[in-house]
N, C-alpha and C positions, 0 to 999 in steps of 0.2 A: 304747185310749187314753182318757184322762180329763181333765176340766177341774177335778178336785178340787184343793183346796189342797195344796201340797207342804210337808212337814215334814222337816227335816234333823236326824237324830240327832247327838249329840255326836261319836260315832265318825266319821260321814260328814264332819262339819265339819273334824275333825282331818285326815282323809285328803285332803280337798280342798285344804287349806292345804299339806300336805306334798307333794302330787303336782302341784300347779299347776292345779287346776280351779276355775272360778268358779261361783257359784250360778246365774247366768244360763245358763251352758253346760249345767249339769245339768238345769235346767228345760227348756231347749230340747230336749235329748236325750229327756227323758221325754215331752214334748208332741209331738215330731216323728218319733222313730224307732219302728220296729216292736218290740213287746214280745215277749219269749221267756220260756219257763218257766225257772226256776232251781231250785236245791236248796231244800229246806225250805219249800215252798209260796211261794216268792218269785218275783219277775220280774226280768228284766234287759233292758237295751237298750244299744245302742252308736250313737254319732254322731261323724262325722269333722268336724273344723274345720280351716280353714287356720290355720297357726301362725306360720311365718316368724320365729322368735325363738329365743332361747337357753333350753333346758330347765332348770328349777330342779333337776331330778334329777341331771344330770351335766354341766351347763354346756356342752353342745354345741348347735349350731344344727340345727333341724329345721323343714321346711316344713309338716308336718302333725302334728296330735295327734288321738287318738280318746279320747273319754270313754266309759267303761263304767259304768253305774249299776245297782246291785242295790237293789231296793226291794220294798215290800209294798203292795198296794192294800187299804186298809181301807175300811169303809163310808163314812167321813166325810172321809178324806184319803189321800194317798200318803206313805208313810214311807220316806225314803231311808236304806238300811242302810249302804252303803259306796259309794265311788267309786274307780274305777281310771282311770289315765291312761296312754296309750301314745303315745310320740313316735317319729316315723319319717320317713324320706325318701321 
């Protein structure tokens, strides 16, 4: 884990908006969750949040959501590649 600045790619910003993730949630996931290796020399992490709201994806109520972040650790920053969001009971 790192305290490097976090940079959001345009693709990740679009996916966050589409899937209902906030920049603060992505940052918390990167700073708090365990990092795992991912494809193409990237990293990923997952973090669960209480949600208790209607999902923007399918308009159904879910008590929890999990944010999965795929990112690259560069010498000067962390670059967020994409963000996935899972809603569940």
